[in-house]
N, C-alpha and C positions, 0 to 999 in steps of 0.2 A: 551556876546561876550568876547573872550580872545584876548589880544593884544600881538603881537610879534613885537619887534622893531629890524630893520635891519640897518646895516651900512656897506658901502663899505670900505674895508681896503685893499689896493693893496699890502702891504708887512708888515713884522714884524718890521718895523721901530718904535722905541720906542715912538716917538711923535705921529705917526699915530695911534698906538694901544691905547695910553693913551687918545687921542681925542675920539676914539670910545667908550672907557669905560665911559668917561664923558657924551657923548651923550646918551648912553644906560641908565646909572643910573639916569640921569636927566629925561629922558622920563618915567622911571618907578617909580620915586620918592623914590629912595632907601635911600637917606640921611635922610628922615623923619622917617625911621624905626629905626634908630640907636641912641644909647646913648653912652657917653664916655666909660662906663663900659661893653658894649655889647661884648660878646665873639663870634667872627666871625670865622667860619670855611670856608676855601677855599678848595673845593674838586675837584682837577684836575683828568685827566685820566693819570695814570702812569702804563700802562699795564705791562711793564717791562722796564729795562734800555735800552734806545735807543736814539741816537742823535736827537735833535729837528727837523732837516731837513728831517728825515725819516717819519714824520707825524704820528708816532705811539702814541705819548704822547701830552698832552696840551703844547703848546709852552711856554717857560719860559717868553717870552715877555708879554704874557697875564697875567700871575701871577704877574709879576713885576708891570704892569700898574694898576691892581686892588689893589695891596698893596699900591702903591703910592697914588691912589685916596683915600683910607681909611685913611692912615696916615696923609695926608695933611689936612684932616678934623678932626683930633684928635682921630681917632679910631685906637688904637694900640694893642688891645687884639686880636691878629690874630694868627691862626695856619693853615698851609698848610698840609693837611693829605689825604692819600689814602692808601688802601691796594692793592698792586700789585698782579699779577697772581701767584707769588710764595710764599715764606715764609713771615710772618709778624713779623720781628724782626729787631733789630738795625743794625746788620751787613748787612743783605740783602738789607734793605731799603737805607742804606748809598750808596750802589752800584747803586741802581736805581736813587737816587737823583743826583749822580755824572754823570752817563751816560746820564741822561735826561737834563743836563744843568742847574740844579737848584742850584748849588753851586756858586751863584753869589750874590753880594751885593744887598740888597733890596728884596731878596727871602730867602737865606739860613738861615738867623737868625730867620725865622718864620717856618722852617720845623719841622714837628712833631717828637718828641722824645719819645712819650708814645705809647708803643706797647701792651697795654692791651686792653681788650674788656669787654663788659657787654651785658645784655639782655634787650630788649625793647618789650613790648607787642604790638601787632597790634591792629588797631581799630576793633570794633565789626563787625561781619559779614565776616571777612577775613578767608580764608581757612588755611592760615599759622597762628598759634597762637602767635608766637613771632619770633624775629630775634636776633641773636648775631651781635652786631655792634661794630666797633672800638670806643674806649673811646672818641676821639675828637668829634665824632658825638653826642654821648650821652651828652657831656658837653656843646655843642654849643648852644648859644641863637639865632644865625642867620647863615644860611647855604647858601653860594654862590656856586652853582654847576657849574663847569668849564669843560665841556666835549669837546672832539675832534670829528669832523664829520668824520665818517668812515663807510665803509661797514663791515659786520660781517658774518662769515660763518654759524653761527647758527641762529641769530636773524635778519639777512639781513642788519640791520642798527644799528650802535652804535652812540647814541647822548645823549640827556638829561637823559632819563629814564635808559638806559643800563649803563650809567656811575655810577649810584648809586649802582650797584652790587659791586663796590669797597669799599663800606662801610662795607661789610662782611669780617671778618678777614681772611687773608692768605688762607691756604689750606682748610678752611671751605667752600670756594666757590665750589670746585669740589664736596663736599658733597651735596650742593644744587642741582647740576646737577644730582647726583645720586638719590636724593629724588624726583626730578621732571624731569624724563628722556624724557617725551613727550613734544614737543615744545609748545603746547597749555597750559599745566600746568606750564611750565617754564615761559612763557609770563605772565600768571596771577600772578605768584609769583613776577615777576619784578614790576607789577603794585601795588601789596600789599606792596612791599618794599618801593616804592615811597610814598604810603599813610602813612607809618611808619616813614620814614626819613623826609619827607615833606620839601624839599629845599625851601628857600624863594625866591631866584632868580636863574635862570639858564642862563649862558652866554656861548654861543657855539663858539668855535674856528673853523671857517670854512675858514680861510685864505689859508692855505694849508690843503687839506683834503686827504682822502684815498679811492680809489676804488679798485675793484677786490677782491683779497683774504685777505680782512681785517679780524680782526682788527690789525694784526701784519705783514702780509706778502703781502699786496697789493701794489698798485702803487700810488705815490704821484700825486695829481691833484690840481693845483692852482685854487682856487675858489674865493678868494678875498672878503670874507664876514665875518661878525660876526652877531650873532642873540642873543637877550636877551628877557626874558619873566618871569613873575611871575608864569605862568602856564607851567609846564614842558611838559605836553602832547600837548599843543598848539604849543610850540616850536618844538617838534618833528614832528608834522604835517607840519609846515612850512618848516622845514629842509628837510623832505622827498620829499615834492613838489619841493623844490629847486633842489634836486638831480635828478628830472625828473621821480620820482617813484610815485606809488599810495599808499597813507597812509594806506588804508584798506587792502593792501597786506602785511603789516608789522605786525608780530605776536603780539607784545605788544600793538599796536594801535588797533588791532581787539579785544584783550582782554579788553582794556580800554573802548571800546564801549559797550561791554557786561556788564562791571562793572559800567557804568554810568559816567565814567571819561573822555570820549572823548568830546572835546569841540564842542558845537553846531555850533559855527562860529568862525573862526580865522581871525583877521584883522592884516595884516602886514603893519607896519608904517615905517617911515624913508626912507631909500634908498631901496625901494622894488625891489628885483631882479627878473629877468626872470628865468624860470627853465633852468637848465643846458642842453645844447645840444652839443653833444649827452648826453643822460641820463647816470648816473653813471653805470659803469660796475659792475655787480654783482659777488659775490664769486662763485666759481665753485660748491660749495655745495648747492646753492640755484638757480642756473641758470635754465632756462627752459629745457625741456627734449630734445630739439634740433630737434623737428619735425616741426618747424615753416614753412619750405618751402614745406614739404611733405603733410601737412594736411591743408584743407581749413580753413580759418580764423575762421569761426563760430564753428568749431569743435576743435580748439586748446585747449581751457581751459578744456572741458570735457575729451579730450584725455590725457592731462597732469595729470588730477586727477586720471584717471585709471592707468596710468603708475606710478604715485607716490604711489599708493596703492600696486603695484606689486614690485616696485624697491625702493631701499634706497641708500642714499649716505653714504660712509664710508671712513675713512682715510687710506691712503696708503703711506708707507715710501719708499723713494728712498735711498737705502743703499749706493749708491755712494756719496750722500751728507751727510748722517747721521754721526755725530761725537760722538755719544754715550754719550751725556752729561746727559741724564736722565730726562730732563725737561718734556718730554712727559709723562714719567711714573709717575713723581711727580704730574702732574696735572690731571691724568686720574681718573675720579670718581669711576670707577669699579675696578681699580687697576689690569687691565688685560695686560697692556703693560709691557714687560720685556726687559732688556738690555742683549742681548746674543752675545757673541764674539764682544763686543763694538759696537753693532748695535741694534737699536730698533726693537722689534718683536711685531707686532700688529695683534692679532687674530680678525677676524670679529665676531666670536661668543661672545655674551654678550656685544658687543660694542653698545652704545646708540646714537652714531653719534652726540655728543655734540661739537666735534672738538676743545675741550680744548687743545688737543695735537698739532694740527696744529697752534692754536693761540699762544702757548707758545714756539714753536720750533724756536730757535734763528738763524738757518741756512736755514730755509724754505725747509726742506727736506720732508715735508709731503704734499701730494696732495690729491685730492678727486677722488674716483672712484664710479661707480654705479653698483649695482648687485641686484639679486633677494633677497627679504626679506626672513629671516629665514635661510639663508645659512651662 
């Protein structure tokens, strides 16, 4: 049985968040794991530079509370590190830190300044032989994974497992999309990445979450919870159920079941929440085919499977909103997006529908369309 500990946290008030950290870590026995010399990595979600209230990134109040908990107990060998969706270098990350509200006392002194990476082999039996990982991950003795609860255009949900994709350096992430263009293969890769990084504890920021076109362009939804677990897959199961969704409809959790990583039983302790009502609104890229009212209930899933085989989702740029910044082209795994006359041009041919372009667009100029496969 895997345990997920839940705490109701109505706001990002520092004392409320710190109280939640204390309750989580006491329930999980975290202090017993650590020694004064332990090198602790805090891995937030820093998708790109965005104000905390946008719910794109892990709120700085979470990081500050975890650091406070550690330092008050004498654990000071701490680094806060993530590789955002763009470049992984000092100049770019300085901008991300500033925009995400991390340049505050109690956090800024622990921000990562090492932008190198190395290679770690995967466990036996993995399809991926090795991963390039940012150096703070390779050097850590203890990893506290600090994701943000969001929907995601490709993977449906971004929580504990998906947050580990940020351990891959910079623009090597689009290359992983290129290597694993099919969703099932990408989901399995995420599971194998988790097996390689192996976070010790995952603490989920679900005080303000994101629904709709996440992970960067959705709508903020106040959900008032934090979750923590030693089993990141169990945490994701609990988080998905909290969102009002079916865990086995989430690609990486389906892959986890095939790999024997899916928890047999998840027990939620602490302030056990009811599922959100209504359920989280899904991204346009993964919504149903829209035939719910026209097709009898017992035929809806088979009908959707047939239509999904015939149709595919693809990104579409609104030229009136596009500012020609080039973030979409920079993040495109296939390098098919071009900036023409200061506007993004997105051919459907060779597009793998990873939606990295939509994810990284700072002005939300990219939407989702559906069309026949092969066109």
